[in-house]
N, C-alpha and C positions, 0 to 999 in steps of 0.2 A: 504494500500500500504506500502511496506517495506520502511525503512528509506533511502534506497539507491535510491528510485524512488519517484517522485512526478509530478503532472501535475497541471498547473495553467492556468486558462483562463484570458487573459488580455483584450480582447475586444470582443464585439458581434455585428453582423450586426443588424440594426434596422428593416430590412424588411425580413430577412431570418434567418435561424439557423446557418449561417456561423460564425465562431469564430476564434480568434487568441489565440494561447496558447504557453506554454513552457513546454516541457517534459524533466525533469531532470533525467539523468542516471549516473551510475558510471564512464562512459567515456566521459561525457560532455552533453551539452544541445542540444535539437532538437527544433527548432522554427517551430511551426505549423501554418497553413497547410504546408505540405512539401512532395515533391516527393523524394523517396529513390531509388537510383540505385541498381541493382541486381548484386551481385558477386557470382554466383552460386558455383564455385569451389574455394572459397577464392580468387577471382580475378574478378574484373569488366573487361570484355574481352577487350584486347588491350590497357588498360589504366593503368598507374602506380598510386600508392596511392597519389603521389605528384600532378599528373595531376588531379586526382579525387578531391582532396581538392580544387584545383583551380576552379572546376566547381560550387562550392558552396555546394557540398554534405556534409551533416551532419551525416546521418545515412545510413548504407550500409547493404544489406542482403546477407546471404549465405544460402546454401541448405544442410540440414541435410542428406537427402537421397544420394545426390551425394558425399558429403564429407565422408560419411560412406563407400561408395564403393571405393572411391579413394581420398586421400591416406589412409583413416581410421582415426577415431577420436583419436586413441592412438598416432599417429604420430603428429597430430595437437597439442595435449596436450604436447607431448615431445618437440615441438617447442615453448612452452611457452603459448599455448592457441591461439585461433583464431586471436585475435588482433595482437599479436607479430608475429605469423606465417606468416600473409599476410602483415604486415607493415602498418596497419591502426589503428590509435590511437583513432578514434572517436567512437561513439555509433555503435553497431552492433545488428542485429536481425538474428536468424536462424528460418526458417520454420520447420515444424515437419516432412516433407517428405510425408505427406498425399496426397497432390495434385499429386506429382510425382508417387507415388505408384498406385493411383487409375487411373492414365492415362495409366498404363500398363494393360489395360483391358483384354488382351489375355494372360497375363503372371502371373496373381495373383489370389489368393483365399482369400475371406473375411470371417472371422468367428467372433464370439463375442470376442474371445481371441485377435485377431489382424489380420494381413495380412501376407500371405506367398506368396513369389514371387521368380522368377528365375532371378538372376543377369544378366543384359544384357552384362556384362563384361566377365564373365567366366562360366555362366550357373549354378553357385552355388545356392542352395536353401537358401533363407534368410527369417527369420521371424521377422517382425516388429510389436511390440505391443506398447500400450501407454507407458508402463514402459520403454521399450527399447529405444523408441524415446526420452524420457526425459533423460534417462541415457546418450545417445549420445550427446544430447544438453548440458547437465551439463558438460560433458567432453570437448566439443568444447569451451564453455565459453563465448558465446555472451551475451550482456546485456539483450536482450529480447528473450525469447524462446516461441514457439507456441505449443499449445496443439495438440495432434494427433487426427485427425478428419476423418470422412468419407465424401468425397466430391462426392455427387451424380452427374451424368452426366446430360446434357440437350440434348434432352428431357428425362424425366423420369416420371413414374406414381406417383400419389400421395402416394400410398402405399410404393413404393421404397424410395421416399424422406422422408416419415415419419419414416421409419425404420432406414434410415441413420442418420436422425436428432436425434432420440432417442439414437441411439448407440453413436453418437458424444458426447452427454451429459454424458453417462455412462463412456465413455473413458476419458472425461475431469476429472471426479471425480478420476479416477485412476491416471491421470497425476498429479493432485494436491498432491495425496498421495506419488507419486514417486519422486516429485521434492525436491532436496536436498540443493539448494544453495540460500542464501538470497541476493546475489549480482546479481541474474538473475530474471527478472520479467516474470512470466508465463501469457501469454494472452490466453483467451478462444476464440473460433471461433463459430460464429452464422451460422448455416446451415439452410436449409428449402427450397432450390430450388426457384421456382417462386411462391410458395404457401405462400401468405402473412400471413395467420393465423399461419402457422407453423413457419415462421420467427419471428412473434410477440411472440409466446409462447416460442421459444428458447431464444430470447433476454431477456425476463422477467426472465426466469429460470436461465440463466447464470449470470444475473446481481445480483441475490441473493447471489452468491458465492463470491462477493466482491474481484474480481481479480484486479491486477494492471492495466490491460487494456483489450480491447475487439476488435476483428476483425470480419468483415463481409466476409465470405468465400463463395465459390461455385458460384461466379459470374465470368463473362468473360470466360465461358465454352461453348459459342456458342449461348446464348440467345440474342435476339434483344436488342438494346440499350434502347428502351423505357421500356422493362421489368426490365432491370438492374436499371434504374432510379426509377421504382416503388419499387423495393426491398430496395434500399437505403433510399428512402423517407419514407418508412414504418418502417424500422428497426433502422436506426441510432439514431433517437430521443428517442428510448426506452432504449438505452444503457446509463449507468451512465454519467452524465454531467461532473463529476469531474475526469474522467478517459480518457486517450487517446483512440480514435476510429480509426481503421485502416481498409481500404478497400483493399483487397488483389488482386493483379494481374491486376490492372487498371492503365493506364497511358496516356490516350488521354486527350486533352484539355477539350472536352465536358464532358466526364465522370467525370473527376476530379472537374470541376466547379459545376456540378450538385450535386456531393457528398459533396463538401464543403458547398454548400448552405443548405444542410441537416445536417450539423454538424460533418462531417468526417474530421479527422486531418492528416492522413498519407496514403501514396500510394506507391506502387511499381509496376514495370513492366520491362520486358526485351526489350521493344520497342526501346530505344535509341541505344543499342549496336547491336541488331538483325537487325534493319533497316540499321545501319551503314555498316554492313557486306554485305548488298545488294546494297550498293552505294546510300543510301537514306538519305537525310537530312530533319529534321523537321525545318521549317522556319515559325514562327508566326502561327503555327497551320496547315500549309500545308505540304504535302509530296513532296519533290523535288527529282527526279531521276537524279543524276548527270551524268548518262550515256547519257542523252538526248543531241542531237547535239547542241541545243541552248546554252549550257554551255561551249562549246569548246573554244570560243573566248570571253567569258564573264569575264572581268578582275576585276569586282567589288567583294568586300567581300561577303561571303555567306549571311550575315545579317549585315548591317552597324551599327545596334543598339546593336549587341551582343558583350559582352566583352570577349568572350572565345578566347583561344590561336589560334584556327583555323581561326576565323573571323578577328582577329587583325593582322594576319601575312600572310594569303594566299588568293588567288582569287578563284572564282568558277572555272575558267579555269584550274588552277593548280590542284585543288582537283578532278575535272572531269578527268584530265589526269591520276592522280594516280589511280582512280577507274578503268578507261579503261585499265590501265597497270597492274591491280591487285596488286598494291604495298600495303604492309601492312600498311604503313603510312596513306593511305586513310582511313582505318578502324579506326585507332587511332584518326585522326582529326575529322572524322564524329561522332565518339562516344563522344569525348570531347564536340563537339558542341551540339549534341542531348541531352546529359545529362544536359548540361548547360541550354539549351532551356526549358526543362520541369521543372527544378528547378526554373528558372527565372519566369516561368508562375505561380508557386505556391507562389513565393516571391511577385510578383506583386499583386496577390490576397490578400496576407497577408497585404500589404501596403494599398490596397483599403478598406479592412475591418477596419483597424485602423483609416482611415479617413472617414469611413461610406459612401464609394462610390462604394461598391461591386456591387450592382445591376446596378448602373449607368454605370460602366465601363465593367462589365462582364455579364450583363443580356442577351446579344445576344447568349451566350453559354448555357443558362439555359432552353430554350424552346425546346420541342420535335421536332418542325418543322425544327429546324436548321439542315442543311445537312452537318455540319462540319465532322460528323463521316464518310462521304464518302471519305474525304481527309485523315483522320487518323483512319483507322479501328483498332479494338482492337487486341492485340496480347499478348501471355504469354511469 
């Protein structure tokens, strides 16, 4: 790992592989396990950087694909790089654009060289290769950048997944060669679909490359929760223990708890802001639709135990009124609360691991029979 980055494990659960760590980056420290908010276009939707800081956020994500299309990486660089451009001074991560490109199934063509797709903005033909993805991310300037990978859909045949997994490894080698900046940590991504032997093989092969960190990708693409749990349980322990482990696109209580129990450190998901824009609050693992009539005259805080700005200053009735009136403030307050809620969940787990009470306090989230996923379905 570069001198600019290091990861230290501070504590380990005595009954599971859950761990507490510290990830050091050029823009500050990330205390793990930790949920990371998503700021797709250099902005966590409806939330200012100051408000974001108040949620307890430490590391924020942006999206290579979307920023390349709008406003373009050259403009971000002209604005002083991603941190200065968006006014966020803490650690940042950019994904490679792989997931977004491969979700354009009707608009793109995959070859060994890379992916060609038609811009949804203006119809222009764009070619994204491993080298180009790294070049864009080097220009954007986030602390952590992701290798360009092929994310197979679910369901997919074993042959399709095997082809994508092998190509992901070859593309990673090209990403490593193309990477130019010592102040950015390049993470590799383990693919393999729901085929555990392919996952294991990929994890072992990627670990040999001694990268600054590793991600588990290709989950949260439609597979059942129990299969995601199997993937994480199988894959995470195979990744180097002295490097941060990141589960991509996951942000429900249950999925994070299971992943943490298997040694995962970092998570991201658009759930907090996407649900907020639909008038939905996350309260202690439950989804609350603030449009429901029962909230119209409910003058209690959304969550009396929550320290966020929304819960400390406004009632359920008021936020319900804003939602019904389609006031933009509703989405800001709900986003602030939802982000705070998911970060608090990972913070509470961190404290439980430090006191070796993780299983005692969070064990009910770890069993496949738990139906909590019915309340918090997964979303990208």
